[in-house]
N, C-alpha and C positions, 0 to 999 in steps of 0.2 A: 765294504760301507759305500763305495762309489755306486755299485748296481741298486742299492737301496736308496741311495739319494735319488740317481737317475728316476727309478720308479715312484719317488715320492715317499717312500717308506720311512717310517720314524727307527733310527737306531737306537736302542735305550744307552745311557751314559752311567758310568760309576754314581753309586749312592754317596750322598753326602751327610745322610742322617746320622749313621755311625750304630754301635752296638745300644748305646744308650735309647737313643729314636727310636729303632725298631723295636725296642722292647717296651717302651712306653706306648707305642702306637698298637702293639699286639695287647697290652693290658687294658688299654681304653676299648680296643675290638672287642674283647671278651671279658666281660667282668669275673666269671667262674674262674678265670686262672689265677687270681691273685692269692685266695687261701690256699689252694693246693700246692702251687710253686711255693709258697711261704713256708708252709710245712714241709714240702720235700726238700728246700733248701736247708732248713733247721736241722733235718735228720742228716744230710750230707755234711753239715759240721758238727754236728754230735758223733756221727760215725768216726770221722777224721780225729777228734779228740781222743776217743777212747782207744784209736789206734796208736795214737803217740804216748797215751798214757802206759801202754803194755811194756814196751822195755823198762820202765821204771821198776815194775814187780819183777821182771825178769833179772835186775841187778840184785834185788833182795834175795832171790833164790843163789844167786853167783856167791853174795856175802855170805848166806846162811852155810854153803858148802865150805867156803875158803875159811872160815872162822872155824869151822868143827873138824879140819884136818889132823888137827894132833889129838881131837877125842872122837865122841861118838856124834855121828853128824843127826841133826833133828828133822827125821822124816816126817814127824807129824807138822811142823812149822812148813816146811817144804811143800807139803801136800796142800796144808791151807793157803800157801801164795799160788799153788796149781792150779786150785779151784777159781780162786778169784780171777787168774789170767783166762781160764777157760769160759767163765760168764762175760769177762769184759770182751773178749775176742767175738764171742756169741752175739753177744747184744749188738756190737758195730755189725756183725754181718746182717743181723737182722734188720737194723736202720738202714743199711744201704740197700738191702732188698726191697724193704718198704718204699724207699725213696726213688729208685729206678722204677719200681711198679707204679706209682704214683703219676711220675712224670710220663711214663710210655702211655698211659690210659687218657692223662689230660692233653697230651700232645696229640694224639691219635684223634680224640674228639676234636681239637682244634683244626686240623687237617681236614677234617671231615666237613666240617663247619665252611671253611675256606675253600673248598671246592664245590661247595653247594652255592654260597654267596657269588662266585667266579660265574659259575654256571648263569646264575639268575642273571647277573650283569651282562654277560655277553649276550644273552637272550634281548637285553633291552637296548644295547646301543646300536645306532644307525647304521646300515650297512657301508655308507662311506668310512665308516672307521676301519673296516677291512682292507680297503685300498690304500690307507696310508700307514697301516702298521703290519709288520711281516707276520705270516701264519706261523714260523716258526718261534716269533717272540711270546705270540699269543700261547701256543701250546706249552712252551717252558714255564710259564707262568702257572699255568693250571697244574702242571705235572712237576718238573725238576724244582722249580723253586719251593712248592708247598713241599715238597719231601725233603728239602734242603732245611727248611725252617723249622720242619716237623723234627729231623734228626739232630739239628743243633740245639733244640730246646730241650731234647731229651737226653743227649748224651753230654754236650759240648757245656752247657752251662752248669749244671751239678758237677762236673769233674772240675772246672774251674772255679767253682766255690770251695770243693772239698780240697783242691790244690793250695789255694791260698790259706786255708784253715789249717792245712798240715804245715805247711811253711811258717806261719806265724806261731803255730804251736811249737815247733823243731826249734824255732829260736828262742822260744823262751824257755824251753827245757833245757838249751844249750848253756843258757844264761842260768839258769838255776842251779845246774849241775856244777859247772866251773865256767865262772865268767871269764877268768883270764884266755882259756883256750877259745871260747866263745869270741871275744875281741879278737884274737889271733886269727880266726878262720873268716870273720866278716872281714876283717881288713885284708885278708890275701883275695877273698873273692871280689871286693872291689875294686882292689888293684888290678886284679885280671880283666874285669870289665872295662875298666879304662885303658888298659893297653891295646885291648881289643877294639875296641871303640878309634884310638888314635891310628892303629894298623888299616881300619876298613877305612877311614876317611883317607888316609894318604895312598891308598891302594885302588880305591874305587875310579880313580879319573883313568888308571892304567888298564882297568877291566873296560871300561868306556870306549878307551882308546882302540882296544884289542878287538872289540867285537865291531867298531866302526870299520877296522882295517879290513876284517874277515869278511862283511857285508859287501865292500869294496871289491873285494879278491873275488868273491863270488860272483859279481855282476860281470866283471873282468872276464872270467872264465866261461859265462853264458854267453857273453859276446863272442870270444873267439872259437869255440865252439862249432865247427860246421855242422849244418843241418842235413842230414842223408834221408833223400827221398827214394821210398821202396817204389817199383812198380808193380802194377797188380796183374800186368800180361804175364801169362806162362811162358817159360823158357822154350825154346825150339827144341824138338827130340831131333838128334842127330841118329842116322841109322850107323 
């Protein structure tokens, strides 16, 4: 950073816009993102909900088998439920595939448009701009930053929405199935998070002190280590 400051170059800092700010800028940058992203996120939620409903049908098969242990097992009813399960998971897989296909296509188009606009912008900026900004920063924005944004839009955003839908759906199914056990599970989970937060708050200062001591120790070792100089002249050859 000091080298950049000596050359008068700008060192980029951390962005304070957050995820919501970046998404708002992206949607304002490209209007064609809104409808495909909304459809793909809807498919992600639907696929997650169908995946949650599946175990409820599996419980029906278990009930049919357990209720028929003393007599004849109703294979027709079990087959009917099995067909429903097959259709359910098949539809979930199709929705997930379509959602990933839409997001991959849209984000690739977004990356192409971003790189095209960045190229046009670089051709318009004055030459003095390149004396104040490091070349690595410019290349990183064109290559790494655009690729990271494209991968985040294609993979991370649908996964976050799907995980949130699965979490809420599983929580609802837990309370629908047996609310006493659901309350116990939620209470134990919250208690575990509370204990973990307390431990982290009390132990953080010790980790910071240990890191400081290690840094000071490394500096002391570097100061005490003798520097050995090697001569480039050849050793004399004795007969």
